[in-house]
OpenMM code with the backbone's topology and positions (N, CA, C; nanometers):
from openmm import Vec3, app, unit

residues = "UNK UNK UNK UNK UNK UNK UNK UNK UNK UNK UNK UNK UNK UNK UNK UNK UNK UNK UNK UNK UNK UNK UNK UNK UNK UNK UNK UNK UNK UNK UNK UNK UNK UNK UNK UNK UNK UNK UNK UNK UNK UNK UNK UNK UNK UNK UNK UNK UNK UNK UNK UNK UNK UNK UNK UNK UNK UNK UNK UNK UNK UNK UNK UNK UNK UNK UNK UNK UNK UNK UNK UNK UNK UNK UNK UNK UNK UNK UNK UNK UNK UNK UNK UNK UNK UNK UNK UNK UNK UNK UNK UNK UNK UNK UNK UNK UNK UNK UNK UNK UNK UNK UNK UNK UNK UNK UNK UNK UNK UNK UNK UNK UNK UNK UNK UNK UNK UNK UNK UNK UNK UNK UNK UNK UNK UNK UNK UNK UNK UNK UNK UNK UNK UNK UNK UNK UNK UNK UNK UNK UNK UNK UNK".split()
positions = [
    Vec3(0.0813, -0.1191, 0.0000),
    Vec3(0.0000, 0.0000, 0.0000),
    Vec3(0.0857, 0.1255, 0.0000),
    Vec3(0.1982, 0.1205, 0.0705),
    Vec3(0.2855, 0.2375, 0.0740),
    Vec3(0.3401, 0.2707, -0.0636),
    Vec3(0.3775, 0.1714, -0.1397),
    Vec3(0.4371, 0.1982, -0.2701),
    Vec3(0.3360, 0.2642, -0.3635),
    Vec3(0.2080, 0.2318, -0.3496),
    Vec3(0.1063, 0.2960, -0.4334),
    Vec3(0.0943, 0.4439, -0.3980),
    Vec3(0.0954, 0.4758, -0.2679),
    Vec3(0.0892, 0.6156, -0.2253),
    Vec3(0.2101, 0.6939, -0.2744),
    Vec3(0.3275, 0.6290, -0.2671),
    Vec3(0.4489, 0.6933, -0.3168),
    Vec3(0.4389, 0.7171, -0.4668),
    Vec3(0.3880, 0.6176, -0.5412),
    Vec3(0.3742, 0.6301, -0.6866),
    Vec3(0.2794, 0.7422, -0.7235),
    Vec3(0.1678, 0.7553, -0.6496),
    Vec3(0.0715, 0.8617, -0.6764),
    Vec3(0.1355, 0.9972, -0.6478),
    Vec3(0.2095, 1.0069, -0.5364),
    Vec3(0.2778, 1.1317, -0.5018),
    Vec3(0.3818, 1.1675, -0.6070),
    Vec3(0.4583, 1.0694, -0.6503),
    Vec3(0.5595, 1.0931, -0.7521),
    Vec3(0.4949, 1.1385, -0.8828),
    Vec3(0.3858, 1.0744, -0.9209),
    Vec3(0.3154, 1.1127, -1.0432),
    Vec3(0.2623, 1.2555, -1.0325),
    Vec3(0.2112, 1.2927, -0.9162),
    Vec3(0.1612, 1.4288, -0.8967),
    Vec3(0.2741, 1.5302, -0.9091),
    Vec3(0.3905, 1.4978, -0.8560),
    Vec3(0.5068, 1.5878, -0.8662),
    Vec3(0.5503, 1.6046, -1.0106),
    Vec3(0.5510, 1.4955, -1.0862),
    Vec3(0.5908, 1.5022, -1.2269),
    Vec3(0.4932, 1.5879, -1.3056),
    Vec3(0.3636, 1.5715, -1.2822),
    Vec3(0.2623, 1.6519, -1.3518),
    Vec3(0.2778, 1.7990, -1.3149),
    Vec3(0.3003, 1.8271, -1.1867),
    Vec3(0.3181, 1.9650, -1.1429),
    Vec3(0.4421, 2.0269, -1.2062),
    Vec3(0.5519, 1.9540, -1.2107),
    Vec3(0.6751, 2.0057, -1.2714),
    Vec3(0.6549, 2.0328, -1.4203),
    Vec3(0.5849, 1.9439, -1.4876),
    Vec3(0.5592, 1.9633, -1.6303),
    Vec3(0.4711, 2.0856, -1.6532),
    Vec3(0.3725, 2.1057, -1.5661),
    Vec3(0.2841, 2.2216, -1.5801),
    Vec3(0.3619, 2.3509, -1.5600),
    Vec3(0.4527, 2.3538, -1.4634),
    Vec3(0.5329, 2.4731, -1.4373),
    Vec3(0.6298, 2.4993, -1.5519),
    Vec3(0.6848, 2.3949, -1.6092),
    Vec3(0.7840, 2.4106, -1.7154),
    Vec3(0.7204, 2.4466, -1.8488),
    Vec3(0.5901, 2.4298, -1.8613),
    Vec3(0.5273, 2.4526, -1.9903),
    Vec3(0.4682, 2.5922, -2.0047),
    Vec3(0.5077, 2.6849, -1.9176),
    Vec3(0.4595, 2.8226, -1.9261),
    Vec3(0.5169, 2.8922, -2.0475),
    Vec3(0.4636, 3.0113, -2.0769),
    Vec3(0.5141, 3.0851, -2.1936),
    Vec3(0.6617, 3.1201, -2.1769),
    Vec3(0.7349, 3.1094, -2.2846),
    Vec3(0.8789, 3.1346, -2.2822),
    Vec3(0.9110, 3.2590, -2.3651),
    Vec3(1.0241, 3.3182, -2.3331),
    Vec3(1.0714, 3.4335, -2.4093),
    Vec3(1.0984, 3.3888, -2.5524),
    Vec3(1.0540, 3.4694, -2.6507),
    Vec3(1.0814, 3.4323, -2.7904),
    Vec3(1.2318, 3.4202, -2.8146),
    Vec3(1.2703, 3.3259, -2.8975),
    Vec3(1.4119, 3.3006, -2.9240),
    Vec3(1.4806, 3.4209, -2.9872),
    Vec3(1.4051, 3.5037, -3.0595),
    Vec3(1.4662, 3.6186, -3.1273),
    Vec3(1.4712, 3.7436, -3.0384),
    Vec3(1.4329, 3.7311, -2.9106),
    Vec3(1.4379, 3.8427, -2.8156),
    Vec3(1.5445, 3.8105, -2.7108),
    Vec3(1.6478, 3.8934, -2.7058),
    Vec3(1.7561, 3.8710, -2.6091),
    Vec3(1.7035, 3.8858, -2.4668),
    Vec3(1.7585, 3.8072, -2.3769),
    Vec3(1.7168, 3.8106, -2.2363),
    Vec3(1.7506, 3.9465, -2.1749),
    Vec3(1.6545, 4.0055, -2.1042),
    Vec3(1.6829, 4.1329, -2.0374),
    Vec3(1.7639, 4.1087, -1.9100),
    Vec3(1.8344, 4.2108, -1.8661),
    Vec3(1.9028, 4.2058, -1.7366),
    Vec3(1.8073, 4.2646, -1.6335),
    Vec3(1.7776, 4.1890, -1.5289),
    Vec3(1.6825, 4.2314, -1.4265),
    Vec3(1.7505, 4.2456, -1.2914),
    Vec3(1.6972, 4.3369, -1.2103),
    Vec3(1.7439, 4.3522, -1.0731),
    Vec3(1.6245, 4.3930, -0.9887),
    Vec3(1.6256, 4.3543, -0.8614),
    Vec3(1.5230, 4.3948, -0.7661),
    Vec3(1.5949, 4.4455, -0.6427),
    Vec3(1.5509, 4.5617, -0.5923),
    Vec3(1.6179, 4.6214, -0.4761),
    Vec3(1.5231, 4.7156, -0.4029),
    Vec3(1.5561, 4.7385, -0.2777),
    Vec3(1.4808, 4.8361, -0.1984),
    Vec3(1.5150, 4.9757, -0.2488),
    Vec3(1.4150, 5.0629, -0.2566),
    Vec3(1.4378, 5.2012, -0.2995),
    Vec3(1.4896, 5.2862, -0.1843),
    Vec3(1.4730, 5.2393, -0.0621),
    Vec3(1.5148, 5.3144, 0.0571),
    Vec3(1.5361, 5.2174, 0.1720),
    Vec3(1.6016, 5.2643, 0.2753),
    Vec3(1.6177, 5.1834, 0.3956),
    Vec3(1.4854, 5.1751, 0.4702),
    Vec3(1.4620, 5.0636, 0.5345),
    Vec3(1.3407, 5.0467, 0.6131),
    Vec3(1.3589, 5.1096, 0.7502),
    Vec3(1.2554, 5.1785, 0.7978),
    Vec3(1.2580, 5.2351, 0.9325),
    Vec3(1.1301, 5.1930, 1.0036),
    Vec3(1.1438, 5.1039, 1.1006),
    Vec3(1.0286, 5.0542, 1.1736),
    Vec3(0.9920, 5.1418, 1.2926),
    Vec3(1.0896, 5.2116, 1.3493),
    Vec3(1.0623, 5.2883, 1.4703),
    Vec3(1.0107, 5.1952, 1.5791),
    Vec3(0.8952, 5.2291, 1.6379),
    Vec3(0.8357, 5.1429, 1.7409),
    Vec3(0.7271, 5.0523, 1.6852),
    Vec3(0.7062, 5.0568, 1.5545),
    Vec3(0.6006, 4.9785, 1.4903),
    Vec3(0.6548, 4.8433, 1.4430),
    Vec3(0.5645, 4.7499, 1.4175),
    Vec3(0.6041, 4.6209, 1.3608),
    Vec3(0.5865, 4.6186, 1.2091),
    Vec3(0.5392, 4.7290, 1.1503),
    Vec3(0.5254, 4.7373, 1.0047),
    Vec3(0.5643, 4.8771, 0.9584),
    Vec3(0.6040, 4.8866, 0.8322),
    Vec3(0.6440, 5.0139, 0.7745),
    Vec3(0.6270, 5.0087, 0.6232),
    Vec3(0.6029, 5.1224, 0.5585),
    Vec3(0.5962, 5.1234, 0.4122),
    Vec3(0.7312, 5.0848, 0.3515),
    Vec3(0.7258, 5.0160, 0.2394),
    Vec3(0.8476, 4.9721, 0.1709),
    Vec3(0.8277, 4.9904, 0.0205),
    Vec3(0.9207, 5.0582, -0.0424),
    Vec3(0.9176, 5.0736, -0.1875),
    Vec3(1.0252, 4.9834, -0.2461),
    Vec3(0.9838, 4.8961, -0.3372),
    Vec3(1.0749, 4.8015, -0.4013),
    Vec3(1.0813, 4.8366, -0.5497),
    Vec3(1.2034, 4.8549, -0.6008),
    Vec3(1.2234, 4.8855, -0.7420),
    Vec3(1.2635, 4.7607, -0.8184),
    Vec3(1.2025, 4.7422, -0.9348),
    Vec3(1.2420, 4.6378, -1.0284),
    Vec3(1.2998, 4.7101, -1.1493),
    Vec3(1.4252, 4.6802, -1.1809),
    Vec3(1.4935, 4.7439, -1.2933),
    Vec3(1.5139, 4.6433, -1.4047),
    Vec3(1.4963, 4.6894, -1.5281),
    Vec3(1.5129, 4.6046, -1.6452),
    Vec3(1.5986, 4.6778, -1.7461),
    Vec3(1.7073, 4.6157, -1.7874),
    Vec3(1.7869, 4.6682, -1.8988),
    Vec3(1.7549, 4.5831, -2.0200),
    Vec3(1.7078, 4.6481, -2.1268),
    Vec3(1.6637, 4.5785, -2.2469),
    Vec3(1.7828, 4.5506, -2.3380),
    Vec3(1.8211, 4.4241, -2.3479),
    Vec3(1.9295, 4.3815, -2.4363),
    Vec3(1.8797, 4.3416, -2.5748),
    Vec3(1.7487, 4.3498, -2.5973),
    Vec3(1.6894, 4.3059, -2.7235),
    Vec3(1.6896, 4.4189, -2.8265),
    Vec3(1.6588, 4.3821, -2.9504),
    Vec3(1.6485, 4.4792, -3.0595),
    Vec3(1.5080, 4.5353, -3.0729),
    Vec3(1.4169, 4.4920, -2.9868),
    Vec3(1.2777, 4.5380, -2.9901),
    Vec3(1.2403, 4.5889, -2.8505),
    Vec3(1.1402, 4.6765, -2.8425),
    Vec3(1.0967, 4.7227, -2.7098),
    Vec3(1.0421, 4.6062, -2.6264),
    Vec3(1.0645, 4.6137, -2.4956),
    Vec3(1.0076, 4.5173, -2.4013),
    Vec3(0.9158, 4.5961, -2.3082),
    Vec3(0.7951, 4.5448, -2.2883),
    Vec3(0.6980, 4.6094, -2.2002),
    Vec3(0.6879, 4.5313, -2.0699),
    Vec3(0.7035, 4.6029, -1.9589),
    Vec3(0.6801, 4.5426, -1.8276),
    Vec3(0.5300, 4.5501, -1.8032),
    Vec3(0.4640, 4.4355, -1.7943),
    Vec3(0.3181, 4.4299, -1.7783),
    Vec3(0.2749, 4.4147, -1.6328),
    Vec3(0.3484, 4.3372, -1.5569),
    Vec3(0.3103, 4.3107, -1.4180),
    Vec3(0.4347, 4.2720, -1.3402),
    Vec3(0.4362, 4.3089, -1.2131),
    Vec3(0.5458, 4.2678, -1.1257),
    Vec3(0.4885, 4.2312, -0.9896),
    Vec3(0.5467, 4.1289, -0.9316),
    Vec3(0.5093, 4.0831, -0.7979),
    Vec3(0.6377, 4.0705, -0.7184),
    Vec3(0.6334, 4.1108, -0.5922),
    Vec3(0.7522, 4.1029, -0.5088),
    Vec3(0.7171, 4.0404, -0.3751),
    Vec3(0.8112, 3.9622, -0.3230),
    Vec3(0.7973, 3.8984, -0.1930),
    Vec3(0.9368, 3.8795, -0.1348),
    Vec3(0.9436, 3.8350, -0.0106),
    Vec3(1.0738, 3.8071, 0.0515),
    Vec3(1.0685, 3.6691, 0.1161),
    Vec3(1.0980, 3.5659, 0.0379),
    Vec3(1.0871, 3.4285, 0.0876),
    Vec3(1.1960, 3.3935, 0.1880),
    Vec3(1.1615, 3.3114, 0.2844),
    Vec3(1.2585, 3.2567, 0.3772),
    Vec3(1.3105, 3.3510, 0.4830),
    Vec3(1.2451, 3.4634, 0.5006),
    Vec3(1.2923, 3.5605, 0.5991),
    Vec3(1.2345, 3.5270, 0.7360),
    Vec3(1.3158, 3.5378, 0.8414),
    Vec3(1.2707, 3.5064, 0.9767),
    Vec3(1.2475, 3.6294, 1.0623),
    Vec3(1.3340, 3.7301, 1.0506),
    Vec3(1.3256, 3.8479, 1.1365),
    Vec3(1.2349, 3.9565, 1.0809),
    Vec3(1.2335, 3.9726, 0.9489),
    Vec3(1.1494, 4.0728, 0.8850),
    Vec3(1.1349, 4.0380, 0.7380),
    Vec3(1.0393, 4.0997, 0.6724),
    Vec3(1.0195, 4.0696, 0.5315),
    Vec3(0.9184, 4.1621, 0.4678),
    Vec3(0.9028, 4.1452, 0.3380),
    Vec3(0.8094, 4.2235, 0.2585),
    Vec3(0.6856, 4.1377, 0.2333),
    Vec3(0.5684, 4.1915, 0.2640),
    Vec3(0.4451, 4.1197, 0.2315),
    Vec3(0.4292, 4.1169, 0.0796),
    Vec3(0.3835, 4.0048, 0.0275),
    Vec3(0.3675, 3.9901, -0.1169),
    Vec3(0.2743, 4.0971, -0.1716),
    Vec3(0.3195, 4.1609, -0.2777),
    Vec3(0.2372, 4.2613, -0.3447),
    Vec3(0.2572, 4.2501, -0.4949),
    Vec3(0.1523, 4.2803, -0.5692),
    Vec3(0.1541, 4.2724, -0.7155),
    Vec3(0.0932, 4.3997, -0.7721),
    Vec3(0.1550, 4.4508, -0.8784),
    Vec3(0.1019, 4.5693, -0.9464),
    Vec3(0.1083, 4.5473, -1.0972),
    Vec3(0.0096, 4.6031, -1.1670),
    Vec3(0.0098, 4.6023, -1.3132),
    Vec3(0.0788, 4.7287, -1.3627),
    Vec3(0.1492, 4.7171, -1.4753),
    Vec3(0.2205, 4.8292, -1.5344),
    Vec3(0.2033, 4.8267, -1.6853),
    Vec3(0.2465, 4.9332, -1.7479),
    Vec3(0.2599, 4.9398, -1.8941),
    Vec3(0.3834, 5.0236, -1.9232),
    Vec3(0.4978, 4.9740, -1.8749),
    Vec3(0.6256, 5.0461, -1.8878),
    Vec3(0.7011, 4.9900, -2.0077),
    Vec3(0.7154, 5.0714, -2.1125),
    Vec3(0.7845, 5.0287, -2.2337),
    Vec3(0.9313, 5.0679, -2.2231),
    Vec3(1.0181, 4.9686, -2.2368),
    Vec3(1.1626, 4.9918, -2.2295),
    Vec3(1.2198, 4.9745, -2.3704),
    Vec3(1.2740, 5.0827, -2.4282),
    Vec3(1.3255, 5.0735, -2.5650),
    Vec3(1.4516, 4.9880, -2.5736),
    Vec3(1.4868, 4.9424, -2.6923),
    Vec3(1.6097, 4.8637, -2.7083),
    Vec3(1.7301, 4.9407, -2.6532),
    Vec3(1.8105, 4.8731, -2.5724),
    Vec3(1.9280, 4.9354, -2.5136),
    Vec3(1.8985, 5.0239, -2.3933),
    Vec3(1.7718, 5.0432, -2.3614),
    Vec3(1.7328, 5.1303, -2.2513),
    Vec3(1.7143, 5.0551, -2.1206),
    Vec3(1.6992, 5.1326, -2.0138),
    Vec3(1.6745, 5.0765, -1.8817),
    Vec3(1.5463, 5.1361, -1.8269),
    Vec3(1.4596, 5.0510, -1.7765),
    Vec3(1.3342, 5.0962, -1.7171),
    Vec3(1.3252, 5.0526, -1.5724),
    Vec3(1.2412, 5.1250, -1.4983),
    Vec3(1.2227, 5.0940, -1.3569),
    Vec3(1.0737, 5.1039, -1.3257),
    Vec3(1.0248, 5.0073, -1.2486),
    Vec3(0.8903, 5.0166, -1.1923),
    Vec3(0.9038, 5.0025, -1.0416),
    Vec3(0.8202, 5.0741, -0.9694),
    Vec3(0.8241, 5.0718, -0.8233),
    Vec3(0.6979, 5.0078, -0.7696),
    Vec3(0.7151, 4.9185, -0.6749),
    Vec3(0.6032, 4.8543, -0.6075),
    Vec3(0.5983, 4.9053, -0.4646),
    Vec3(0.4808, 4.9497, -0.4237),
    Vec3(0.4623, 5.0026, -0.2894),
    Vec3(0.4048, 4.8914, -0.2038),
    Vec3(0.4846, 4.8466, -0.1078),
    Vec3(0.4515, 4.7294, -0.0276),
    Vec3(0.4582, 4.7652, 0.1202),
    Vec3(0.4438, 4.6625, 0.2027),
    Vec3(0.4551, 4.6775, 0.3474),
    Vec3(0.5593, 4.5788, 0.3981),
    Vec3(0.6490, 4.6298, 0.4813),
    Vec3(0.7466, 4.5438, 0.5476),
    Vec3(0.6981, 4.5184, 0.6895),
    Vec3(0.7181, 4.3962, 0.7367),
    Vec3(0.6802, 4.3608, 0.8738),
    Vec3(0.8001, 4.2960, 0.9419),
    Vec3(0.8071, 4.3122, 1.0733),
    Vec3(0.9174, 4.2526, 1.1479),
    Vec3(0.8635, 4.1721, 1.2649),
    Vec3(0.9472, 4.0753, 1.3084),
    Vec3(0.9087, 3.9922, 1.4229),
    Vec3(1.0060, 4.0080, 1.5387),
    Vec3(1.1137, 4.0839, 1.5180),
    Vec3(1.2103, 4.1120, 1.6247),
    Vec3(1.2331, 4.2626, 1.6301),
    Vec3(1.2832, 4.3103, 1.7428),
    Vec3(1.3019, 4.4546, 1.7603),
    Vec3(1.4083, 4.5141, 1.6688),
    Vec3(1.5172, 4.4438, 1.6469),
    Vec3(1.6277, 4.4983, 1.5684),
    Vec3(1.6729, 4.3961, 1.4642),
    Vec3(1.6018, 4.3876, 1.3500),
    Vec3(1.6383, 4.2873, 1.2491),
    Vec3(1.7788, 4.3123, 1.1943),
    Vec3(1.8554, 4.2042, 1.1827),
    Vec3(1.9930, 4.2157, 1.1346),
    Vec3(2.0210, 4.1297, 1.0118),
    Vec3(1.9321, 4.0388, 0.9754),
    Vec3(1.9599, 3.9504, 0.8624),
    Vec3(1.9473, 4.0269, 0.7300),
    Vec3(2.0255, 3.9878, 0.6291),
    Vec3(2.0131, 4.0519, 0.4981),
    Vec3(1.8759, 4.0195, 0.4375),
    Vec3(1.8195, 4.1149, 0.3674),
    Vec3(1.6858, 4.0988, 0.3091),
    Vec3(1.6934, 4.0245, 0.1768),
    Vec3(1.6153, 3.9187, 0.1630),
    Vec3(1.6010, 3.8476, 0.0364),
    Vec3(1.4758, 3.8998, -0.0330),
    Vec3(1.4905, 3.9416, -0.1573),
    Vec3(1.3772, 3.9869, -0.2380),
    Vec3(1.3656, 3.8980, -0.3609),
    Vec3(1.2420, 3.8618, -0.3946),
    Vec3(1.2169, 3.7874, -0.5177),
    Vec3(1.1078, 3.8595, -0.5948),
    Vec3(1.1373, 3.8901, -0.7204),
    Vec3(1.0386, 3.9547, -0.8071),
    Vec3(1.0055, 3.8608, -0.9225),
    Vec3(0.8775, 3.8513, -0.9519),
    Vec3(0.8296, 3.7816, -1.0711),
    Vec3(0.7770, 3.8897, -1.1636),
    Vec3(0.8340, 3.8982, -1.2824),
    Vec3(0.8032, 4.0077, -1.3745),
    Vec3(0.7429, 3.9501, -1.5018),
    Vec3(0.6256, 3.9988, -1.5378),
    Vec3(0.5615, 3.9567, -1.6627),
    Vec3(0.5970, 4.0580, -1.7699),
    Vec3(0.6554, 4.0072, -1.8788),
    Vec3(0.7065, 4.0922, -1.9860),
    Vec3(0.6378, 4.0611, -2.1174),
    Vec3(0.6456, 4.1576, -2.2098),
    Vec3(0.5880, 4.1385, -2.3429),
    Vec3(0.6803, 4.2007, -2.4464),
    Vec3(0.7054, 4.1272, -2.5550),
    Vec3(0.7844, 4.1773, -2.6671),
    Vec3(0.7581, 4.0892, -2.7882),
    Vec3(0.7638, 4.1483, -2.9052),
    Vec3(0.7486, 4.0741, -3.0308),
    Vec3(0.6226, 3.9879, -3.0312),
    Vec3(0.5144, 4.0384, -2.9717),
    Vec3(0.3868, 3.9683, -2.9719),
    Vec3(0.3755, 3.8528, -2.8742),
    Vec3(0.4725, 3.8354, -2.7868),
    Vec3(0.4691, 3.7246, -2.6913),
    Vec3(0.4792, 3.7785, -2.5486),
    Vec3(0.4216, 3.7036, -2.4542),
    Vec3(0.4309, 3.7356, -2.3109),
    Vec3(0.5006, 3.6206, -2.2398),
    Vec3(0.5834, 3.6561, -2.1412),
    Vec3(0.6520, 3.5552, -2.0618),
    Vec3(0.6867, 3.6143, -1.9260),
    Vec3(0.7362, 3.5276, -1.8361),
    Vec3(0.7742, 3.5702, -1.7013),
    Vec3(0.9227, 3.5455, -1.6772),
    Vec3(0.9803, 3.6372, -1.6025),
    Vec3(1.1187, 3.6234, -1.5554),
    Vec3(1.1144, 3.6340, -1.4037),
    Vec3(1.2002, 3.5597, -1.3347),
    Vec3(1.2082, 3.5651, -1.1886),
    Vec3(1.3502, 3.6047, -1.1495),
    Vec3(1.3608, 3.7020, -1.0603),
    Vec3(1.4908, 3.7494, -1.0136),
    Vec3(1.4897, 3.7496, -0.8617),
    Vec3(1.5980, 3.7025, -0.8021),
    Vec3(1.6120, 3.7022, -0.6568),
    Vec3(1.7405, 3.7739, -0.6201),
    Vec3(1.7336, 3.8574, -0.5173),
    Vec3(1.8555, 3.9227, -0.4696),
    Vec3(1.8561, 3.9200, -0.3174),
    Vec3(1.9761, 3.9239, -0.2638),
    Vec3(1.9921, 3.9243, -0.1182),
    Vec3(2.0922, 4.0323, -0.0831),
    Vec3(2.0480, 4.1273, -0.0033),
    Vec3(2.1340, 4.2411, 0.0329),
    Vec3(2.1268, 4.2655, 0.1793),
] * unit.nanometer
topology = app.Topology()
chain = topology.addChain("A")
for resn in residues:
    res = topology.addResidue(resn, chain)
    for name in ("N", "CA", "C"):
        topology.addAtom(name, app.Element.getBySymbol(name[0]), res)
């Protein structure tokens, strides 16, 4: 009986992995953009357990065609002392070939200790459009 449960679990994992891998991909004729995610300012909690946080997503367009930033989502996975609550915003930011664009997400940071000292991990999922196709890029940074 155990082996059947394991087989069902394994089959579910394979189906899930295939579903994740079959998402829209960047067109082959569009060069990969350079992405970065970073805090726009230092966080100041004062005596509160939450504070406003502005997160910037930067894109440098290495392609020969414009790339449009359609949507961005930001979170801070795996943080223990403090982190950014997941937030998503829609955009229509067109970045010309060779240009750099920035979108800002206004989020909330929360803390669980009085004086957080761990480096902040940020992960952004960015939905892009170029040459008639849409796809997602994921960038993670730790600072």
